[in-house]
N, C-alpha and C positions, 0 to 999 in steps of 0.2 A: 287229355291225355296225355301219358308217359312217352316221353322220348329216351331214349336206349340210348345205354354210354355208347355205342360206335355212332350215334346221329352224332352226337356233343361231340365226337373226337372230330367226325368230318366238318361240323361247322366250323370248329375252333380251327382246324388247316384251313379250309380257305378262305375263312376270317384273316386268318394269316397271310396268305398269299395275296389277297386283296387290297389289303389296308396298305404297304408300301408303293402298290400299282397306284392307288390312290392318292397317295401321297407323295408321290411323283407326278401324275398329273397335274395336279394342286403347284405344284413348285414351278413347273415349265410354263404352267396358264398363268400364271404370277409374274413372272417372268417378260413373258410375250407380249402383257397388257401393259406395262409400267410403262409409265410417261416420264421421260427425260426432261427435264430444263436445261436446256443447250443456252446459252446467251448468243445474242444476235450479234452477225461477225459479218458485215454486209460486203460483198465485193464488187469492185467497179469490172462490169462483165463488156468485154468489148464488143465491137461488132465490124472490126473491120477484116477484108478478109485474111489476113497473115494469122490473125490470131484464130480465126475459125479454123484455118487449116493445119494450126497448131493443135488445135484443140480433136481434131478429127485424126492426126495422126498418134496422139495419146492416146484416145479412146477406141481405134481401131487395131492398135501394133500393141502399144503398152500396155495398158491398162488391163485388158482382157474383156471388155464390156461385152462383146459381141459373141462369148465364150458363150454366156448364158440368154444374152436378150438377142440372137440371131444377127447376122449381117444386116437384117434394115432397121434393128434395134425396135421392132413390133412386139419381142416378147416371145417366150415360148414356153413349154410343157417342159418342166426338169424331172419330176417324176410324177406317176399315177400308178401308186401302189396301194393297196389297202394297209401293209404296214407299216411303207413309211411314209407314204401321205402323198395329197393333191399338190405340188408346188408349182407353183410358175412364176417364170423371170417376168417380171413386169413388162407392157408396153410402154417404153418410156418415150413415144411420139407423139404430138398433137390430135393424132387419130383418135376414131370411135374407139375406145377403152383403154387409151393412153393414159400416162399420169404428166404427160407434157403441158396441157392447156390449163391443168391444176396446179402446176409445182411454180412458186416463185422462184427467184434467184435465191433468197434465203432457203425456200427446202429444198434445193439443189445441194445448196453449201452443208445442210444440216444432214441428208442424203449420203453424199460422199465423202466428207470428213467425219460425222459422228456417228453414223449407222443407223440413222432415225427417219421414218417418213415424217409426211407433213403434219401428222397429229403429234408429233415426239414420241409413236410405239417403236421400239427395235426392229431392225430390217433383216430377214432371217437370210442368211446364206450369201451375203455381200463381202466382198472384200474391203469393207472401208477403214481395216485394221492399218494398210497400207497407204491408200488414198488417203487418210487423216494426213499424211505427213508432207504432201506436194503442194509444192510454194503455193501463194495468192494466184501469182501470175498464171499457173499452170492451169490450177483449178477453175480459176475463170474461163482460161481457155475452154477446159473440157465443156463448160456449162454453156458458153458461148455457142459450142456446135451443137451441144444436144438440143439446143432450144430452135435450131435451124431444120434439123434434120426432117428428110421429106417424112408427112404425116400417112400413118400408116392404120388403115381400122382391123383391129383384131381383140375382139372379146377374149378375153381368159378367164378362165373359173377361179373362184378367190382360192386363196391356198389354206389346205386342211393339212395340220399335221397330224400321223399316224400315231400309234405306239411306239414304233422302232424311231421315226422321227425324234420324237420326245426323248426316247433315252440317249441318244446322241448329242439332243441339246443339252441334258442334264449332264452329262459326263465331258463335254467340250465345249469352252466356255466363248470358244472363237466363234461357236455357229449363228452367236450373236452379238458380232461386232460392237454395239455398243455397251457391252457389259466388260469388255477388256480394254476399249480406247480411253487414253487419258483425254477426256474434255478439256482438260484446263492449258493441254500443252500445245503449243504453238505448232505452224508449218515448218517447215525444213525452207531455209532459202536455194532459191537457185541457183548453182553454180552457172557461172559463162559459160554455154555449150561449147565443147571442146572435146579432141580426143586426150582426155586427162582421168587419172583416177578418181578425181575430186566429182569431174562431170560423170563417171560411170558409178561412184556410188548412191549417186542421185538417183541415176536411173534404176539403179539393181534392186531398188528398195522394192520393186515388185516383182523380185526374184524371193523375197522373203516368205512368203507365202506357202511356200513348199520346201525351199531349198533351207529354211532356217533363218533366223536374226544372223546370224554366225556363219551360214551359208555351206553349215556341215554336214546337212540333208538329216537323215534318222531312219530308224529301222520301222516303224510303222508304214503301212501300207500307204501309198500313195506320197511319201515322202521323195523327195528329190534328192540327186545325187551329192555329192560332198565336192563343192566345188572349190575348196581351196587349192592351194598348192600342196596338200597334203591327202589329197583325195584320188576322186576317179580321174580329175581332168591332169595329173599330176604330168604326166608325159604328153600330154596334147601342145603343139604350136598355137600361135596366134592364128594361123590361117586353117590349124583343125577346128577351132572354136568357130569361126565363122563358115566354114563348109559346113559344121552339123547343122548350126540354125538354119542355114540357108536351103541346105536340101535332106535335115532329117536324118543321114546317113553318117554315125560317127567314125572315128579313123579305122575301128576292126572291121567295119564292114557292116555294122549292128543298122537295123532302119528302128528311129525312134517311134513310139506310138503317138502320134498327136492327139490322142486323147488323154494322155498323160503328161507330155512335155510337147507345150503350144507351138511347136517350132517355126509353123506356115504362119501364125501369126507373128512372133518376134523376128523371124527370119527376115519381115519386111520395112525392120528398122534400117537407118541408114548404115553403111559400114561404119562411118566414124563414130556412129552410138553403139555399137558392136564393140568395137576398139575400145573405146572407152570401158565399156562394162569389163574386159578383158583384162583392161589395167588393173581394174579394183580387185577383181577375183586374184589377179596374182600380186596383189600388194596384202592378202589377207594373212595372219598366221597359217602355218601351215598345219592343219588338223588331221588327224587319224582316225576319226569315229569309223566305226565299221558300215556299210549299206547292204541291203539286200541283194 
Protein backbone atom coordinates (compact mmCIF):
# COMPACT_ATOMS: atom_id res chain seq x y z
CA UNK A 1 0.00 0.00 0.00
CA UNK A 2 1.40 3.36 -1.03
CA UNK A 3 1.65 5.91 1.77
CA UNK A 4 0.79 9.42 0.76
CA UNK A 5 3.15 12.35 1.16
CA UNK A 6 0.83 13.90 3.78
CA UNK A 7 0.93 10.75 5.90
CA UNK A 8 4.73 10.69 5.71
CA UNK A 9 4.89 14.29 6.85
CA UNK A 10 2.51 13.51 9.71
CA UNK A 11 4.63 10.54 10.81
CA UNK A 12 7.78 12.67 10.71
CA UNK A 13 6.13 15.38 12.83
CA UNK A 14 4.88 12.81 15.35
CA UNK A 15 8.33 11.27 15.51
CA UNK A 16 9.92 14.66 16.03
CA UNK A 17 7.57 15.26 18.96
CA UNK A 18 7.93 11.82 20.52
CA UNK A 19 11.72 11.55 20.29
CA UNK A 20 12.62 14.35 22.75
CA UNK A 21 9.90 13.23 25.16
CA UNK A 22 11.23 9.67 25.10
CA UNK A 23 14.80 10.93 25.54
CA UNK A 24 13.78 13.09 28.52
CA UNK A 25 11.94 10.13 30.07
CA UNK A 26 15.02 7.92 29.78
CA UNK A 27 17.34 10.61 31.17
CA UNK A 28 15.14 11.14 34.25
CA UNK A 29 14.67 7.38 34.68
CA UNK A 30 18.45 6.95 34.66
CA UNK A 31 18.84 9.67 37.29
CA UNK A 32 16.11 8.20 39.49
CA UNK A 33 17.71 4.76 39.43
CA UNK A 34 21.33 5.76 39.86
CA UNK A 35 23.02 4.03 42.79
CA UNK A 36 25.27 6.36 44.79
CA UNK A 37 28.24 4.82 46.54
CA UNK A 38 28.36 6.80 49.77
CA UNK A 39 31.24 6.23 52.19
CA UNK A 40 30.17 4.85 55.54
CA UNK A 41 30.31 7.42 58.33
CA UNK A 42 29.02 5.94 61.53
CA UNK A 43 27.67 8.46 64.01
CA UNK A 44 27.41 7.92 67.71
CA UNK A 45 23.63 8.10 68.15
CA UNK A 46 22.78 9.21 71.70
CA UNK A 47 19.84 7.98 73.77
CA UNK A 48 19.78 10.55 76.59
CA UNK A 49 16.66 12.72 77.00
CA UNK A 50 18.52 15.97 76.38
CA UNK A 51 19.82 14.85 72.97
CA UNK A 52 16.41 13.47 71.95
CA UNK A 53 14.79 16.77 72.96
CA UNK A 54 17.37 18.60 70.84
CA UNK A 55 16.52 16.31 67.92
CA UNK A 56 12.81 16.97 68.33
CA UNK A 57 13.44 20.72 68.46
CA UNK A 58 15.44 20.66 65.23
CA UNK A 59 13.08 18.25 63.43
CA UNK A 60 9.80 19.98 64.23
CA UNK A 61 10.91 23.64 64.26
CA UNK A 62 14.00 24.29 62.17
CA UNK A 63 14.37 21.52 59.58
CA UNK A 64 10.76 21.37 58.46
CA UNK A 65 10.37 17.57 58.41
CA UNK A 66 6.77 17.92 59.59
CA UNK A 67 5.91 20.20 56.66
CA UNK A 68 5.87 17.20 54.33
CA UNK A 69 5.77 14.13 56.56
CA UNK A 70 3.00 15.43 58.86
CA UNK A 71 2.95 16.40 62.52
CA UNK A 72 3.11 12.69 63.47
CA UNK A 73 5.83 12.00 60.84
CA UNK A 74 3.57 9.25 59.52
CA UNK A 75 3.79 10.52 55.96
CA UNK A 76 1.37 12.30 53.64
CA UNK A 77 0.46 12.47 49.99
CA UNK A 78 2.12 15.54 48.53
CA UNK A 79 0.73 15.28 45.00
CA UNK A 80 -1.81 13.04 43.33
CA UNK A 81 -2.10 14.43 39.86
CA UNK A 82 -1.90 12.66 36.50
CA UNK A 83 0.52 15.27 35.16
CA UNK A 84 2.76 15.88 38.16
CA UNK A 85 2.54 12.37 39.53
CA UNK A 86 1.63 10.43 42.63
CA UNK A 87 4.19 11.56 45.19
CA UNK A 88 4.16 10.57 48.85
CA UNK A 89 6.32 11.83 51.70
CA UNK A 90 7.38 8.65 53.49
CA UNK A 91 6.10 7.40 56.80
CA UNK A 92 9.24 7.91 58.92
CA UNK A 93 8.02 5.91 61.91
CA UNK A 94 8.35 2.24 62.84
CA UNK A 95 4.68 1.59 62.22
CA UNK A 96 3.17 -0.43 59.37
CA UNK A 97 4.16 1.21 56.10
CA UNK A 98 6.97 3.15 57.76
CA UNK A 99 10.68 3.11 56.98
CA UNK A 100 11.77 3.50 60.61
CA UNK A 101 11.95 -0.25 61.20
CA UNK A 102 14.06 -0.77 58.07
CA UNK A 103 16.56 2.06 58.47
CA UNK A 104 19.84 1.62 60.29
CA UNK A 105 21.68 4.57 61.82
CA UNK A 106 23.82 4.68 58.68
CA UNK A 107 20.73 4.67 56.44
CA UNK A 108 19.36 7.68 58.33
CA UNK A 109 22.70 9.48 58.00
CA UNK A 110 22.77 8.81 54.25
CA UNK A 111 19.19 10.02 53.82
CA UNK A 112 19.72 13.22 55.79
CA UNK A 113 23.16 14.18 54.52
CA UNK A 114 23.36 12.61 51.10
CA UNK A 115 19.76 12.46 49.90
CA UNK A 116 19.72 8.72 49.15
CA UNK A 117 17.56 5.88 50.45
CA UNK A 118 18.78 2.66 52.06
CA UNK A 119 19.50 1.25 48.58
CA UNK A 120 21.59 4.25 47.54
CA UNK A 121 18.98 5.64 45.11
CA UNK A 122 18.24 9.38 45.18
CA UNK A 123 15.39 10.66 47.29
CA UNK A 124 12.97 13.03 45.57
CA UNK A 125 12.11 16.54 46.78
CA UNK A 126 13.88 16.21 50.16
CA UNK A 127 15.91 19.14 51.51
CA UNK A 128 19.08 17.15 52.09
CA UNK A 129 21.16 19.81 50.35
CA UNK A 130 21.13 21.87 53.54
CA UNK A 131 20.72 19.00 56.01
CA UNK A 132 24.09 17.87 54.66
CA UNK A 133 25.89 20.70 56.43
CA UNK A 134 24.54 20.12 59.93
CA UNK A 135 27.03 19.04 62.57
CA UNK A 136 27.62 15.44 63.60
CA UNK A 137 26.14 16.29 67.00
CA UNK A 138 22.90 17.72 65.65
CA UNK A 139 22.51 15.09 62.92
CA UNK A 140 22.91 12.38 65.56
CA UNK A 141 20.31 14.11 67.76
CA UNK A 142 17.81 14.21 64.86
CA UNK A 143 18.35 10.50 64.19
CA UNK A 144 17.96 9.74 67.91
CA UNK A 145 14.60 11.52 67.87
CA UNK A 146 13.38 9.86 64.66
CA UNK A 147 14.22 6.41 66.05
CA UNK A 148 11.87 6.84 69.01
CA UNK A 149 8.86 8.73 67.61
CA UNK A 150 5.58 6.89 68.21
CA UNK A 151 4.76 4.31 65.54
CA UNK A 152 2.12 5.33 63.02
CA UNK A 153 0.44 2.64 60.93
CA UNK A 154 -0.01 4.31 57.56
CA UNK A 155 0.50 2.62 54.23
CA UNK A 156 1.17 5.08 51.40
CA UNK A 157 1.14 4.32 47.68
CA UNK A 158 4.42 4.09 45.82
CA UNK A 159 5.67 7.30 44.27
CA UNK A 160 5.14 7.55 40.52
CA UNK A 161 6.55 10.58 38.70
CA UNK A 162 4.29 11.99 36.00
CA UNK A 163 5.42 13.81 32.83
CA UNK A 164 5.31 17.28 34.43
CA UNK A 165 7.19 16.02 37.48
CA UNK A 166 9.83 14.54 35.18
CA UNK A 167 10.12 17.85 33.36
CA UNK A 168 10.82 19.65 36.64
CA UNK A 169 13.38 17.03 37.67
CA UNK A 170 15.07 17.40 34.28
CA UNK A 171 15.28 21.20 34.53
CA UNK A 172 15.95 21.62 38.26
CA UNK A 173 18.77 19.37 39.57
CA UNK A 174 18.03 20.33 43.20
CA UNK A 175 14.84 18.25 43.13
CA UNK A 176 17.15 15.24 43.36
CA UNK A 177 19.53 16.61 46.00
CA UNK A 178 21.93 13.69 45.66
CA UNK A 179 22.91 15.21 42.29
CA UNK A 180 24.07 18.52 43.77
CA UNK A 181 25.43 17.54 47.19
CA UNK A 182 29.19 17.39 47.56
CA UNK A 183 29.32 13.92 49.06
CA UNK A 184 32.95 14.35 50.08
CA UNK A 185 32.35 17.63 51.94
CA UNK A 186 32.27 17.30 55.68
CA UNK A 187 29.59 18.77 57.97
CA UNK A 188 29.79 22.14 59.65
CA UNK A 189 31.08 22.38 63.19
CA UNK A 190 28.26 23.62 65.42
CA UNK A 191 29.17 26.86 67.17
CA UNK A 192 28.37 27.18 70.83
CA UNK A 193 24.63 28.02 71.09
CA UNK A 194 24.47 31.73 71.90
CA UNK A 195 22.88 34.97 70.73
CA UNK A 196 25.63 35.47 68.18
CA UNK A 197 25.92 35.99 64.44
CA UNK A 198 28.09 32.86 64.26
CA UNK A 199 25.40 30.63 65.75
CA UNK A 200 22.74 32.45 63.72
CA UNK A 201 24.64 31.64 60.53
CA UNK A 202 24.60 27.96 61.46
CA UNK A 203 20.84 27.97 62.15
CA UNK A 204 20.06 30.06 59.06
CA UNK A 205 21.45 27.33 56.81
CA UNK A 206 17.86 26.07 56.89
CA UNK A 207 16.65 29.36 55.34
CA UNK A 208 18.79 29.05 52.22
CA UNK A 209 16.40 26.60 50.56
CA UNK A 210 14.08 29.53 49.70
CA UNK A 211 16.14 32.66 50.29
CA UNK A 212 19.30 31.48 48.51
CA UNK A 213 22.81 30.97 49.79
CA UNK A 214 23.38 34.74 49.85
CA UNK A 215 19.91 35.38 51.38
CA UNK A 216 18.98 37.76 48.56
CA UNK A 217 15.90 35.78 47.51
CA UNK A 218 15.07 35.66 43.83
CA UNK A 219 12.63 36.37 41.04
CA UNK A 220 11.26 32.86 40.58
CA UNK A 221 7.89 31.84 41.98
CA UNK A 222 8.45 30.50 45.49
CA UNK A 223 11.71 32.37 46.02
CA UNK A 224 11.99 34.01 49.42
CA UNK A 225 12.42 37.70 50.18
CA UNK A 226 15.74 39.48 50.18
CA UNK A 227 16.80 39.16 53.84
CA UNK A 228 20.01 41.18 53.56
CA UNK A 229 20.28 44.74 54.96
CA UNK A 230 19.74 46.07 51.44
CA UNK A 231 16.53 44.13 50.84
CA UNK A 232 12.98 43.74 52.08
CA UNK A 233 13.96 43.86 55.77
CA UNK A 234 16.13 46.98 55.51
CA UNK A 235 13.77 49.09 57.67
CA UNK A 236 12.96 46.35 60.17
CA UNK A 237 14.13 46.21 63.77
CA UNK A 238 15.03 43.07 65.67
CA UNK A 239 11.64 43.21 67.38
CA UNK A 240 9.90 43.50 64.00
CA UNK A 241 11.73 40.34 62.92
CA UNK A 242 10.75 38.35 66.00
CA UNK A 243 7.16 39.58 65.94
CA UNK A 244 6.79 38.68 62.27
CA UNK A 245 8.03 35.12 62.77
CA UNK A 246 5.92 34.61 65.88
CA UNK A 247 2.66 36.11 64.57
CA UNK A 248 2.97 35.91 60.79
CA UNK A 249 2.22 39.64 60.45
CA UNK A 250 4.88 41.89 58.91
CA UNK A 251 5.36 45.48 60.13
CA UNK A 252 3.14 46.87 57.35
CA UNK A 253 0.29 44.71 58.65
CA UNK A 254 0.25 42.11 55.86
CA UNK A 255 -0.31 38.50 56.89
CA UNK A 256 2.26 36.02 55.62
CA UNK A 257 0.99 32.93 53.82
CA UNK A 258 2.08 29.98 56.02
CA UNK A 259 2.23 27.73 52.96
CA UNK A 260 4.95 29.94 51.46
CA UNK A 261 6.68 31.07 54.66
CA UNK A 262 6.42 28.49 57.47
CA UNK A 263 6.35 31.10 60.25
CA UNK A 264 4.18 28.91 62.49
CA UNK A 265 7.01 26.41 62.72
CA UNK A 266 10.00 28.75 62.69
CA UNK A 267 8.34 31.09 65.17
CA UNK A 268 8.52 28.29 67.75
CA UNK A 269 12.30 28.59 67.88
CA UNK A 270 13.59 30.12 71.09
CA UNK A 271 13.85 33.93 71.16
CA UNK A 272 17.60 33.52 71.57
CA UNK A 273 17.77 31.48 68.34
CA UNK A 274 15.69 34.01 66.40
CA UNK A 275 17.86 36.85 67.68
CA UNK A 276 20.99 34.94 66.60
CA UNK A 277 19.55 34.51 63.09
CA UNK A 278 18.74 38.24 63.02
CA UNK A 279 22.34 39.09 63.96
CA UNK A 280 23.59 36.92 61.12
CA UNK A 281 21.25 38.54 58.60
CA UNK A 282 22.36 41.99 59.74
CA UNK A 283 25.99 41.01 59.23
CA UNK A 284 25.46 40.16 55.54
CA UNK A 285 26.45 42.43 52.63
CA UNK A 286 23.57 44.71 51.61
CA UNK A 287 22.31 43.26 48.34
CA UNK A 288 19.67 44.99 46.26
CA UNK A 289 18.31 42.17 44.12
CA UNK A 290 14.71 42.91 43.13
CA UNK A 291 11.98 40.59 44.32
CA UNK A 292 8.45 40.01 42.97
